[in-house]
Structure formats: structure tokens, C-alpha cells
C-alpha positions in Angstrom: -25.5 -8.3 67.0 -27.3 -5.4 68.8 -30.3 -7.6 69.4 -28.0 -10.2 71.0 -26.5 -7.5 73.3 -30.0 -6.3 74.4 -31.1 -9.8 75.2 -28.0 -10.4 77.4 -28.5 -7.1 79.1 -32.2 -8.0 79.9 -31.1 -11.4 81.4 -28.5 -9.7 83.5 -31.1 -7.2 84.8 -33.4 -10.1 85.7 -30.6 -11.8 87.4 -29.8 -8.7 89.5 -33.5 -8.4 90.4 -33.6 -12.1 91.4 -30.5 -11.7 93.6 -32.1 -8.6 95.2 -35.3 -10.6 96.0 -33.3 -13.5 97.4 -31.3 -11.2 99.6 -34.5 -9.6 100.8 -36.0 -12.9 101.9 -32.8 -14.0 103.6 -32.8 -10.7 105.5 -36.4 -11.3 106.6 -35.6 -14.8 107.6 -32.7 -13.7 109.7 -34.9 -11.1 111.5 -37.6 -13.7 112.0 -35.1 -16.1 113.4 -34.2 -13.6 116.1 -37.8 -13.5 117.3 -40.2 -16.1 118.3 -42.7 -16.8 115.6 -46.2 -16.7 116.8 -47.6 -17.8 113.6 -46.0 -21.0 112.0 -47.9 -20.5 108.7 -46.2 -17.1 108.1 -42.8 -18.7 108.5 -43.6 -21.6 106.2 -44.9 -19.3 103.5 -41.8 -17.2 103.8 -39.5 -20.2 103.3 -41.5 -21.3 100.3 -41.2 -17.9 98.6 -37.5 -17.9 99.3 -37.0 -21.2 97.6 -39.1 -20.2 94.5 -37.0 -17.1 94.2 -33.8 -19.1 94.4 -35.0 -21.5 91.7 -36.0 -18.7 89.5 -32.6 -17.2 90.1 -30.9 -20.5 89.1 -32.9 -20.8 85.9 -32.1 -17.2 84.9 -28.4 -17.8 85.6 -28.4 -20.9 83.4 -30.2 -19.1 80.5 -27.7 -16.3 80.7 -24.7 -18.6 80.6 -26.2 -20.5 77.6 -27.0 -17.3 75.7 -23.5 -15.9 76.3 -21.9 -19.2 75.2 -24.0 -19.3 71.9 -23.3 -15.7 71.1 -19.6 -16.1 71.8 -19.4 -19.1 69.5 -21.3 -17.2 66.8 -19.0 -14.3 67.2 -16.0 -16.6 66.8 -17.4 -18.2 63.6 -18.1 -14.7 62.2 -14.6 -13.6 62.9 -13.2 -16.8 61.3 -15.3 -16.3 58.2 -14.1 -12.7 58.1 -10.5 -13.8 58.4 -10.9 -16.4 55.6 -12.6 -13.9 53.3 -10.0 -11.3 54.0 -7.3 -13.9 53.3 -8.9 -14.9 50.0 -9.2 -11.3 49.0 -5.6 -10.6 49.9 -4.4 -13.7 48.0 -6.4 -12.7 44.9 -5.0 -9.2 45.0 -1.5 -10.6 45.3 -2.0 -12.9 42.3 -3.3 -10.3 39.8 -0.5 -8.4 38.0 -2.2 -5.0 38.6 -2.1 -3.0 41.7 -5.4 -2.3 43.7 -5.8 0.8 45.8 -8.3 2.8 47.8 -7.6 6.5 47.8 -9.5 9.0 49.9 -9.8 12.7 49.0 -10.9 14.7 52.1 -13.0 17.8 51.9 -10.0 19.9 53.0 -8.2 18.9 49.8 -5.8 16.3 51.4 -5.5 12.8 50.1 -4.7 9.5 51.8 -4.4 5.9 50.8 -6.8 3.7 52.9 -5.6 0.5 51.1 -2.6 -0.5 48.9 -2.0 -3.9 47.4 1.7 -5.1 47.3 1.7 -4.8 43.5 1.2 -1.0 43.8 4.5 -0.6 45.6 6.2 -3.1 43.3 5.1 -1.3 40.1 5.9 2.2 41.5 9.1 1.0 43.3 8.0 2.9 46.5 7.8 1.8 50.1 4.2 1.0 51.1 4.4 2.5 54.6 5.7 5.8 53.3 3.1 5.8 50.6 0.4 5.1 53.1 1.6 8.1 55.1 2.0 10.4 52.0 -0.1 9.7 48.9 1.6 12.5 47.1 4.7 10.4 46.6 2.9 8.5 43.8 2.0 11.6 41.9 5.5 13.0 42.4 7.1 10.3 40.2 4.9 11.1 37.2 6.9 12.2 34.1 7.3 16.0 34.2 5.6 16.3 30.8 2.6 14.3 32.0 2.3 15.3 35.7 0.2 18.4 35.1 -2.2 16.4 32.9 -2.5 13.8 35.7 -3.3 16.3 38.4 -5.9 18.1 36.3 -7.5 14.8 35.3 -7.7 13.6 38.9 -9.1 16.8 40.2 -11.8 16.8 37.5 -12.8 13.2 38.2 -13.0 14.0 41.9 -15.1 17.1 41.4 -17.5 15.5 39.0 -17.5 12.0 40.6 -17.0 10.5 37.1 -15.0 7.4 36.3 -11.2 8.2 36.1 -9.2 6.8 33.2 -5.6 8.0 32.5 -2.5 6.7 30.8 0.9 8.4 31.0 4.6 8.1 31.7 6.2 7.6 35.1 9.9 7.7 36.0 10.4 4.4 37.8 13.9 3.0 38.6 15.4 5.7 36.4 13.5 4.6 33.3 10.3 5.6 31.7 7.4 3.3 32.2 3.8 3.6 30.9 1.2 3.4 33.6 -2.6 3.2 33.4 -4.8 4.4 36.3 -8.5 3.5 36.6 -10.9 4.4 39.4 -14.7 4.7 40.1 -15.3 7.5 42.6 -17.8 7.2 45.5 -18.4 9.2 48.7 -18.6 8.3 52.4 -20.8 9.7 55.2 -18.3 12.5 55.8 -18.6 13.5 52.1 -15.1 12.4 51.3 -14.5 11.1 47.7 -13.3 7.6 47.7 -11.4 6.1 44.7 -11.5 2.3 44.5 -9.1 1.7 41.6 -6.5 -0.3 39.7 -3.0 0.7 38.6 -1.4 -1.2 35.7 2.1 -1.1 34.0 1.2 -1.0 30.3 4.8 -0.4 29.0 4.8 -3.7 27.0 1.5 -2.9 25.3 2.7 0.6 24.5 5.9 -0.7 23.0 4.0 -3.3 21.0 1.5 -0.7 19.7 4.5 1.5 18.7 6.1 -1.4 16.8 2.7 -2.2 15.2 2.4 1.5 14.1 5.9 1.3 12.7 5.1 -2.0 10.9 2.0 -0.5 9.5 3.9 2.5 8.3 6.5 0.3 6.7 3.7 -1.9 5.1 2.0 1.2 3.8 5.2 2.5 2.4 6.0 -0.8 0.7 2.5 -1.1 -0.8 2.7 2.4 -2.1 6.0 1.9 -3.9 5.2 -1.7 -5.0 5.2 -2.0 -8.8 2.0 -4.1 -8.7 -1.6 -3.3 -7.7 -2.2 -4.5 -4.1 -5.7 -4.7 -2.7 -6.9 -5.8 0.8 -10.5 -6.9 1.2 -12.5 -8.5 4.0 -14.0 -12.1 3.6 -17.2 -10.6 2.0 -15.1 -9.0 -0.7 -15.4 -5.4 0.5 -12.3 -3.4 -0.3 -10.4 -2.2 2.8 -7.3 -0.8 1.2 -6.0 -0.2 -2.3 -2.5 1.1 -3.0 -1.6 3.8 -5.5 -0.8 1.3 -8.3 -4.2 -0.4 -7.8 -6.0 2.9 -8.0 -4.1 3.8 -11.2 -4.7 0.3 -12.7 -8.5 0.4 -12.2 -8.9 4.1 -13.0 -9.6 5.7 -9.6 -8.6 9.2 -8.6 -8.2 8.4 -4.9 -8.8 5.7 -2.4 -12.2 6.9 -1.4 -13.6 5.8 -4.8 -12.5 2.2 -4.1 -12.6 1.6 -0.3 -15.9 0.3 1.0 -16.9 -1.0 -2.5 -17.1 -4.6 -3.5 -14.1 -6.0 -5.2 -16.4 -7.4 -7.9 -16.7 -3.9 -9.3 -13.5 -4.6 -11.1 -14.8 -7.9 -12.7 -16.8 -7.7 -15.9 -20.1 -9.7 -16.0 -18.7 -12.4 -18.3 -15.9 -13.2 -15.9 -17.9 -13.2 -12.6 -18.3 -17.0 -12.7 -14.6 -17.5 -13.1 -13.8 -15.1 -10.3 -16.3 -16.7 -7.9 -14.7 -20.1 -8.6 -11.3 -18.7 -8.0 -12.5 -17.2 -4.7 -13.9 -20.5 -3.6 -10.5 -22.1 -4.3 -8.8 -19.4 -2.3 -11.0 -20.1 0.7 -10.2 -23.8 0.4 -6.4 -23.7 -0.3 -5.5 -20.3 1.3 -3.5 -19.1 -1.8 -4.2 -18.5 -5.4 -1.4 -18.2 -8.0 -1.1 -16.9 -11.6 -4.9 -16.6 -12.2 -5.4 -15.0 -15.6 -8.7 -13.0 -15.6 -10.5 -10.2 -17.4 -10.8 -7.0 -15.4 -12.7 -3.8 -16.0 -11.6 -0.3 -15.2 -13.8 2.5 -13.7 -14.4 3.9 -17.3 -15.6 0.5 -18.5 -12.5 -0.5 -20.5 -11.4 -4.1 -20.1 -8.0 -5.6 -19.8 -6.4 -9.0 -19.2 -4.6 -9.3 -15.9 -2.9 -11.8 -13.6 -3.9 -12.2 -10.0 -2.2 -13.8 -7.0 -4.0 -13.9 -3.6 -3.5 -15.0 0.0 -6.1 -15.6 2.7 -5.3 -14.5 6.2 -7.1 -16.2 9.1 -7.6 -15.1 12.7 -6.5 -17.0 15.8 -9.7 -19.1 15.6 -9.0 -20.1 12.0 -11.7 -18.0 10.6 -11.1 -15.9 7.4 -10.0 -12.4 8.2 -8.4 -10.6 5.3 -7.8 -11.3 1.6 -4.7 -9.8 0.0 -4.7 -9.6 -3.8 -1.8 -8.6 -6.0 -2.9 -7.8 -9.6 -0.8 -7.0 -12.6 -1.8 -5.9 -16.1 -0.5 -8.5 -18.5 -1.4 -6.6 -21.7 2.1 -5.6 -22.5 3.3 -9.1 -21.5 0.8 -10.6 -23.9 1.8 -8.2 -26.6 5.4 -9.1 -26.2 4.6 -12.8 -26.2 2.5 -12.3 -29.4 5.4 -10.4 -31.0 7.8 -13.3 -30.0 5.4 -15.9 -31.4 5.0 -13.7 -34.5 8.8 -13.7 -35.0 8.9 -17.5 -34.4 6.1 -17.9 -36.9 7.9 -15.7 -39.5 11.0 -17.9 -39.0 8.9 -21.0 -39.5 7.2 -19.4 -42.5 10.7 -18.7 -44.0 11.6 -22.3 -43.5 8.3 -23.4 -45.0 8.7 -21.1 -47.9 12.1 -22.4 -48.7 10.9 -26.0 -48.3 7.8 -25.4 -50.4 9.7 -23.7 -53.2 12.2 -26.5 -53.3 9.6 -29.3 -53.3 7.2 -27.7 -55.7 9.9 -26.7 -58.1 11.1 -30.3 -58.1 7.5 -31.6 -58.6 6.7 -29.0 -61.4 10.0 -29.9 -63.0 8.9 -33.4 -63.2 5.4 -32.4 -64.5 6.8 -30.2 -67.2 9.4 -32.7 -68.1 7.0 -35.6 -68.4 4.5 -33.5 -70.4 7.2 -32.2 -72.7 8.4 -35.7 -73.4 4.8 -36.9 -73.8 4.5 -34.3 -76.6 7.6 -35.7 -78.2 6.3 -39.3 -77.9 2.7 -38.4 -79.0 3.2 -40.7 -82.0 4.2 -43.6 -79.8 1.1 -44.2 -77.6 2.6 -46.5 -75.0 5.6 -44.3 -74.3 3.3 -41.2 -74.1 1.0 -42.9 -71.6 3.9 -44.0 -69.4 5.2 -40.4 -69.3 1.8 -39.0 -68.6 1.4 -41.5 -65.7 4.7 -40.1 -64.3 3.3 -36.6 -64.6 0.1 -37.6 -62.8 2.1 -39.2 -60.0 4.1 -36.0 -59.6 1.0 -33.9 -59.4 -0.5 -36.4 -56.8 2.6 -35.8 -54.7 2.1 -32.0 -55.1 -1.5 -32.4 -53.9 -0.4 -34.4 -50.9 2.2 -31.8 -50.0 -0.4 -29.1 -50.2 -2.8 -31.1 -48.1 -0.1 -31.6 -45.4 0.9 -28.0 -45.5 -2.7 -26.8 -45.0 -3.2 -29.2 -42.2 0.0 -28.0 -40.4 -0.6 -24.3 -41.1 -4.3 -23.9 -40.6 -5.3 -27.1 -38.8 -7.4 -28.8 -41.4 -10.5 -28.6 -39.3 -11.3 -32.2 -38.4 -14.7 -33.6 -39.5 -15.4 -35.5 -36.4 -17.8 -38.4 -35.8 -18.0 -41.0 -33.1 -15.8 -43.9 -34.3 -13.8 -46.9 -33.1 -10.2 -46.3 -34.1 -9.4 -50.0 -34.6 -10.1 -50.0 -38.3 -8.3 -46.7 -38.8 -5.2 -48.0 -37.1 -5.2 -51.3 -39.0 -5.8 -49.7 -42.4 -3.3 -46.9 -42.0 -0.6 -49.3 -40.8 -1.3 -51.7 -43.7 -1.1 -48.8 -46.2 2.1 -47.3 -44.7 4.0 -50.6 -44.8 2.9 -51.7 -48.2 6.0 -52.6 -50.3 8.1 -52.5 -47.1 10.2 -55.4 -45.8 9.4 -54.4 -42.2 7.1 -56.6 -40.1 4.4 -55.3 -37.8 2.4 -56.5 -34.8 -0.8 -54.8 -33.7 -2.3 -55.2 -30.3 -5.6 -53.4 -29.6 -7.6 -53.7 -26.4 -10.9 -55.6 -26.9 -12.7 -52.9 -24.8 -11.0 -50.0 -26.6 -13.0 -46.8 -26.0 -14.6 -44.9 -28.9 -13.4 -41.4 -30.0 -15.0 -38.3 -31.4 -12.5 -37.9 -34.2 -11.9 -37.4 -37.9 -11.1 -41.0 -38.9 -9.2 -39.9 -42.1 -7.0 -37.4 -40.2 -6.2 -39.9 -37.4 -5.3 -42.5 -40.1 -3.0 -39.9 -41.6 -1.3 -39.5 -38.2 -0.8 -43.3 -37.8 0.4 -43.5 -41.4 3.0 -40.7 -41.0 4.4 -42.2 -37.7 4.5 -45.8 -39.0 6.1 -44.7 -42.3 8.7 -42.7 -40.3 9.4 -45.8 -38.2 9.7 -48.1 -41.2 12.1 -45.7 -42.9 14.2 -45.4 -39.6 14.6 -49.2 -39.6 15.8 -49.5 -43.2 15.5 -52.9 -44.9 14.2 -54.8 -41.9 12.8 -54.5 -38.4 9.6 -54.7 -36.5 7.0 -52.0 -35.8 4.9 -52.7 -32.7 1.6 -50.9 -32.5 -0.7 -51.0 -29.4 -3.9 -49.2 -28.4 -5.4 -49.2 -25.0 -7.5 -47.2 -22.5 -5.9 -44.9 -19.9 -7.5 -42.7 -17.2 -5.1 -39.9 -16.5 -5.2 -38.2 -13.1 -5.0 -34.4 -13.1 -1.4 -33.3 -13.3 0.0 -36.7 -14.1 0.7 -35.7 -17.8 2.4 -32.4 -18.5 0.8 -32.2 -22.0 -2.7 -33.0 -20.6 -2.7 -31.3 -17.2 -6.5 -31.7 -16.6 -6.4 -35.4 -17.0 -9.4 -37.5 -18.1 -10.2 -40.6 -20.2 -7.9 -41.1 -23.2 -7.1 -43.7 -25.9 -3.4 -44.3 -26.0 -1.8 -45.4 -29.2 1.9 -46.4 -29.0 4.1 -47.0 -32.1 7.5 -48.6 -31.3 10.3 -49.3 -33.8 13.6 -51.1 -33.5 15.4 -48.5 -35.6 18.5 -46.4 -35.0 16.8 -44.0 -32.6 17.5 -40.3 -32.2 20.0 -38.2 -30.2 18.5 -36.0 -27.5 19.0 -32.8 -29.3 16.7 -34.0 -32.2 13.7 -34.7 -29.9 12.8 -31.0 -29.4 12.8 -30.4 -33.2 11.1 -33.5 -34.7 7.6 -31.8 -34.8 9.0 -28.6 -36.5 8.0 -28.2 -40.2 10.6 -29.3 -42.7 12.9 -30.8 -40.0 14.0 -34.2 -41.3 16.9 -36.5 -40.9 16.0 -38.5 -44.0 17.4 -37.8 -47.4 14.0 -38.2 -49.1 11.7 -36.8 -46.4 9.5 -33.7 -46.8 9.8 -32.8 -43.1 6.0 -32.2 -42.9 4.8 -35.7 -41.8 5.4 -35.4 -38.0 4.6 -31.6 -38.0 1.2 -32.4 -39.6 0.6 -35.3 -37.2 1.3 -33.0 -34.2 -1.1 -30.4 -35.6 -3.9 -33.0 -36.1 -3.6 -34.5 -32.6 -3.5 -31.1 -31.0 -6.7 -30.0 -32.8 -8.4 -33.2 -31.6 -7.7 -32.1 -28.0 -4.9 -34.8 -27.5 -1.2 -34.9 -27.2 1.7 -36.6 -29.0 5.1 -37.4 -27.5 8.3 -39.2 -28.3 10.9 -41.2 -26.4 14.1 -42.3 -28.2 17.7 -43.2 -27.6 20.4 -43.8 -30.1 20.6 -47.5 -31.2 17.6 -48.4 -29.0 14.7 -47.4 -31.2 11.9 -44.9 -30.8 8.4 -44.9 -29.2 5.7 -42.4 -30.2 2.7 -42.1 -27.9 -0.5 -40.5 -29.1 -3.3 -39.7 -26.6 -6.8 -38.9 -28.0 -9.8 -38.0 -25.8 -12.3 -40.9 -25.4 -16.0 -40.4 -25.6 -18.8 -42.3 -23.9 -20.4 -44.3 -26.7 -22.4 -47.4 -27.1 -21.1 -49.9 -29.7 -24.3 -49.5 -31.7 -23.6 -45.7 -32.2 -20.2 -46.2 -33.8 -20.1 -45.1 -37.5 -18.4 -47.6 -39.6 -16.6 -46.6 -42.8 -18.9 -46.7 -45.8 -18.1 -49.5 -48.3 -16.4 -48.5 -51.5 -18.8 -48.0 -54.4 -18.9 -50.7 -56.9 -18.2 -50.1 -60.6 -21.2 -49.7 -62.8 -21.6 -50.7 -66.3 -23.8 -47.9 -67.5 -24.2 -44.3 -66.5 -27.0 -41.9 -67.0 -27.6 -38.4 -65.7 -27.2 -34.6 -66.3 -24.5 -32.8 -64.4 -24.0 -29.0 -63.9 -20.6 -27.7 -63.0 -20.3 -24.2 -61.5 -16.7 -22.8 -61.1 -15.2 -19.4 -61.7 -12.0 -20.8 -63.2 -12.4 -21.6 -67.0 -9.7 -24.2 -66.9 -11.4 -26.1 -64.1 -14.8 -25.9 -66.0 -13.1 -27.2 -69.2 -11.3 -30.1 -67.5 -14.4 -31.0 -65.5 -16.5 -31.0 -68.6 -14.1 -33.3 -70.4 -13.9 -35.7 -67.4 -17.7 -35.9 -67.0 -18.3 -36.5 -70.7 -15.6 -39.1 -70.7 -17.5 -40.8 -67.9 -20.7 -41.0 -70.0 -22.8 -38.1 -68.5 -24.3 -35.0 -70.0 -22.7 -31.8 -68.7 -23.2 -28.1 -68.7 -21.1 -25.4 -67.0 -21.7 -22.1 -65.2 -19.2 -19.4 -64.1 -20.9 -18.4 -60.9 -24.0 -19.0 -58.7 -26.5 -16.8 -60.3 -25.9 -18.4 -63.7 -26.1 -21.9 -62.2 -29.5 -21.0 -60.5 -30.8 -19.7 -63.8 -29.8 -22.9 -65.7 -31.2 -25.2 -63.1 -34.5 -23.2 -63.2 -34.7 -23.5 -67.1 -33.8 -27.2 -66.9 -36.6 -27.9 -64.5 -39.1 -25.8 -66.6 -38.1 -27.7 -69.8 -38.6 -31.1 -68.1 -34.9 -32.0 -68.3 -33.7 -31.3 -64.8 -30.1 -31.7 -63.6 -29.4 -34.7 -61.4 -26.2 -33.4 -59.9 -24.7 -30.0 -59.4 -21.0 -29.4 -58.5 -20.6 -26.0 -56.8 -17.3 -24.2 -56.3 -17.4 -22.9 -52.7 -15.5 -19.6 -53.3 -16.2 -17.4 -56.4 -14.3 -14.2 -56.8 -16.6 -11.3 -57.4 -19.7 -13.5 -57.7 -22.1 -15.9 -55.8 -20.4 -18.9 -54.4 -21.7 -22.3 -53.5 -22.7 -21.4 -49.9 -25.1 -18.7 -51.1 -26.4 -20.6 -54.1 -27.3 -23.9 -52.5 -30.3 -22.5 -50.6 -31.9 -21.1 -53.6 -31.1 -24.2 -55.7 -32.9 -26.4 -53.1 -36.0 -24.2 -53.5 -36.0 -24.7 -57.2 -34.9 -28.4 -57.4 -35.3 -30.1 -53.9 -34.2 -33.5 -55.2 -31.0 -32.4 -56.9 -27.8 -34.0 -55.5 -25.3 -31.2 -54.6 -21.5 -31.6 -54.4 -19.4 -28.8 -52.8 -15.9 -28.5 -54.3 -13.0 -26.5 -52.8 -9.3 -26.4 -52.4 -9.6 -25.3 -48.8 -10.0 -28.4 -46.7 -10.1 -26.5 -43.4 -13.3 -24.6 -44.3 -16.2 -24.9 -41.8 -18.6 -25.8 -44.6 -16.3 -28.6 -45.8 -16.1 -29.9 -42.2 -19.9 -30.1 -42.0 -21.1 -30.0 -45.6 -24.4 -31.9 -44.8 -25.3 -29.3 -42.3 -25.1 -26.6 -45.1 -27.3 -28.6 -47.5 -24.7 -30.5 -49.6 -24.7 -34.2 -50.2 -20.9 -34.7 -50.8 -17.5 -33.0 -50.8 -15.0 -33.2 -53.6 -11.5 -31.9 -52.8 -9.6 -30.0 -55.4 -7.6 -30.9 -57.4 -9.5 -34.2 -58.1 -8.7 -36.9 -60.5 -10.9 -38.6 -63.1 -11.2 -41.7 -60.9 -12.2 -39.6 -57.8 -14.8 -37.8 -59.8 -16.2 -41.0 -61.4 -16.4 -42.6 -57.9 -18.3 -39.6 -56.5 -20.8 -39.6 -59.3 -21.3 -43.3 -59.2 -22.1 -43.0 -55.5 -24.7 -40.3 -56.0 -26.1 -41.7 -59.3 -26.0 -45.5 -59.0 -26.9 -47.6 -62.1 -30.7 -47.8 -62.6 
């Protein structure tokens, strides 16, 4: 702008000089006009110079006018831009909720506002003109308890030229408001300190912070008095907070021993995989309920606990905090165990009463038949008939014992991959033999295979079909079906995980059952039939459960009953299914040497008599060492034993499990039979895996023993 003024001034000077030159020539011309000119050339030259000067003057005049016009337009544009910029700035200042100010501190100690936005006056409830005249009015309304601090802070910032930041209370409209002042000091050429700053009303934030502090205090109090262990961790698993109960539960003296450490310090190594899977589920679902997990204390001791957790997310949906509530379920487990123990004792009492009653009745029959057989010893036919009755009574006792063991201890199933079609058909045919009830069997052509103990599953079918037949009385129809079902997780309460199952349904047209019976029918010795033992359905329930399946019942009075059995299916090619072995054929001649090892003398004597009656040579041993010695001597003499029957359990001596290994070393080709009254033993379940060729369940009959020996020693 200064350059523009200099140029205009120069033009004006030239214009003045041109005017002076023109005036000079005019004056000369006038004087010459008063005299007679002697020289025409001088006059002509004078006129020419005058015209040149006038032309020059005109050009300078035009240039000056043009320059002034341009500069005037430029000045107008600049002023307009300045007005627009100022207007935008004022509009921006009016729109922001905070007040903007410029405060000047003079060297003499006085202060003066050079600029105030309208919001300043609105926030402070002061008149802007008065405030512009007297800046001290703003400081005067500071709260008496905070005013001294404000003055000291402002003087210090002015003296050191450092940024000014201050929060405090003001008395505005007769109420306390929180105000925040911010400024960045600068200086002007006069060495005055200039504050360009912002004033904000932060009352709402202060109240919110106070409520947040109160909430945090309440939260802290609640967590400290909570009966459960509460832990807060970040998404990486680092512990941020643990309440008093959590510190006690995990064995920490104070919070410093836990905070900042990984939450997995409380998880034993063997439970880490389970905990990681649970954490993944928490991040997917946002909550975790009733997770039973093993935990470890600071001293290394483990305990079983139950955890519930929630995932908190920030405003962007990202994981922020994990809140975990943990409780020690040791006492709960102990109480549950005691409750189950009491229930079991009650069941045992019922079982004991039932067993005593049934066995006494069976033994009464045995003793009675044997006594009468002695009396009829001279009458062969009568004696045989009575002994047959005694044998039947003992068979019933054996069956009762078998069912009792299956119910009480599970009767460990000897599983193999089988198709259940034959088991269903055979068991049904056997259960309905001699009955007037009719039966229909519908089995899916593509029925899946099962990994099951075919004999036990047959016992389940037999028990349920027999129960159905008895419920229908003299007539009725039993409908049996088997098909494949693919259960979704959670669709079946008894099988919550779902999966592939074989469903066997047995429906009868009997009298049905009232609702209050349905919860008891699988209890031992519960029966509604006059001749029932009360163990059939209890045994069936135990067998199905130990196969990983479920059994349920639906029934209404006068509408019949439906039993549903679900057994896990297995992926199996048809060529892999093991079919039942054909029954051994009777043989006309028998040859072989048998060794019987049993610690009970009565068993040895009875077995000897049975084997000799079957046409074999036999020797006996009381325990494993004696049996090994006899087998060694027999091999040395050239008359080895062909079969050895080994008692599995020998009191105070070597049993069959220990003896079989050494026997195989001496006589590798000998056929070995394991014999035991405990059908649920692991060796019995997998006798081949322990080196035996067959299993003979005690007590065994003469026909069962003959059949076993015929299988192992077929006729030459």
C-alpha cells in the first residue's frame, strides 16, 4: 500500500511540474504577442514546445486518474474481504459454546479486555461494555475460596509467559458454577502481555465426574462386601481389579499381588485349554454362565469353582473390560455328594430289603427241592423233577445277581461294532415266547451301526418288551421300531450335546401308568406287578446310560406306554459289522486235558465232576503258582494241558491275571478261560486283550461248561 501511495505522489509531482511548464510557455507567448516578432522561427518553435508540454500534461493526467481508480478499487476489495473475514470470525465465535477473549496486562499492572465474544458475557452474566471498561469485574465474581488461587495463578502465568490453565468456582446468578480458563500469553511492541484465551462453563462435566466418583465408590463398596470373588481384567487377560473375596479365594495378601498379572495365573495347566475355549465363547456371546472349572491358588492348591463372566465393549463395539465372578463350589460339591450318599443309602436299604426277600424265597425253593429230592432218592423220576426245580430256582438267583450287579456297578459293556437288528429281533422273540401278545417289528433298512454290547442291549429290549407284555395281560400288540435320528444340540434334555443316534421305540396297548409313577419306574425294586422283581427297568436304565445313551417313557392311563431308547451311532461300513457267532454243534466224542484253578474247594470239586462227566481228563489247583507248576510238569512229561480255567480273583494268592502271562511263556498253545463272578471287571470286558481265549461267568451250569469246552476243543 505504501508503494501505491509513493507512485501516486510521483505522478502528482510530475503533473505539477507539467502545469508549471505549460504556464511558463503561455506567459512567454503572451509577452511575445505584445511585441512584434522579428523572427518567425522562434515563435513557431515556441508554439511547438507548448503543445508538446500540454500533451505530456494530458498523458500524465490520464495515468494519474487510472492509477487512482485501480488503487481505489483494490482498496475497496480489500476492505470487503476484511469485512467478510471479520464476519466469519464473529459468526464462528458466536457459534462455539465457549467464550473467546483477548486480555492485555500493561506494564503498569493494569489489565484491559481488548476483545470479548458474546459468550463470555453470557457465561459470566456480566454486561460486555462494563466488562470492557473494567476487566476486574470478571475476577471479582470468582468464589471467595478460589479467588486468591486465581489471582496468584494469573500473575504467575503473566510473569513467566507460560500457558495458563485454571479451573475453579464462580458465583454466577447466585449459584456456584465451575469455570475453566485457558490462555497462551504473548507480548506486543510495548511489552504488554497479551492473553488470547478461552473461557468455558464446565459445571456439567464436574457434576458428571462427581457422580462417576460416587458410582465408583459405590461399586468399590459393593464389590468389597460381595460374597463372591469379583475380578476385572482387560481384553488381554491382565487383572485390573480384584476384590477382597477374590484375594482370599486365590490366596493373595493384598491387591498388589494380583493386579497387573495375567488371569491365567489362577488356572492350572491341565485346565488352560478349557479356559481358553470359554474365553473364546465369552468374546463371541458376551456372557458366560455357570462354567465349572479347576482353579489354582497362589500356594499351588487346586479347587473346583464356578465362573460367570460378562464382556463390556466400548462405544465402537470393541472389547474393553472382562468382569468375572468366581465362587468356590467345594462345599457345594461336598453337600451334593452327601445328599447323593443319603439317597444311595436309601436305595441300598430298599435293595437290601428286596434282595433279602427274593433270595430267601429262591433259597427256600432250593432247600425245599433238595430236601424233597433226598426223600425221593429211591424214586429216580421224582428226584430228577425236584432237582430240575432246584436248578431253575438257582438260575433265577443267578439272573437276579446279574441284574443287581448291572444296576449297582454298571456291568461294564463289552462293546463291538454291531448292527442292532438281530439283537432287537432275538430279544423280542425270547421275551414274548409263551405269551399270547402279538408283535410287529419295523426296522429301517439303512439303520446305523452301534458300538455296543450286543448282549446288554438285548437285555434292555427283553426287559422292556417283557414289561410291555405283562402290562397288556392276556392279549395286546407290542410295536417295535428302530430308525436313525440326528439330534440338534439342545433338542433333547437327556442328550443336550445332540449327535447321531439310533432310536428304538417300544409301544404297547396296555393299561398305561399314572403320572406319579413315571418318575419312579427306573428306581430299583419299584414295581406295579405282583411277580415283578423291580430290577428290570432299573437295569435297562443303567445299561443305556453306560452306553452314552438315554431312555425315556411316555404313558397315560388306559392309553398304553411308549419307551424310547437312544443309542449313539457309529460310522461303520457294513463289512465291519461283527455278526453273532453261530452256536457250537454237539460233538460225539471229546478228548483233552483240563486244568481248573480256583481257591474255593467246592468250586474245584463241582468243576472236576462236571468236566469228568463231559469226558475230559481234569486236574485242579488252588492258586496261580500251583497251576503254573502243574502246567510246567505236564509239558515236561509230554502230556500237556489243552485248556486251563483260571479264577480271576484268589484270596491271598496269585490270581488269573498274574498267572496267564507266565503260563503263556510255558505253554503258548494252551487255551485259557477266565472265570469270575464279577461281570463288570475290566479284564472280563476285554479278556482277549489280557491273553485269554474265553470267559465263563460264575456260577455256570454243566451245559454252559460243555458248550465252552466244545468250542475250544472241537472233535478231531
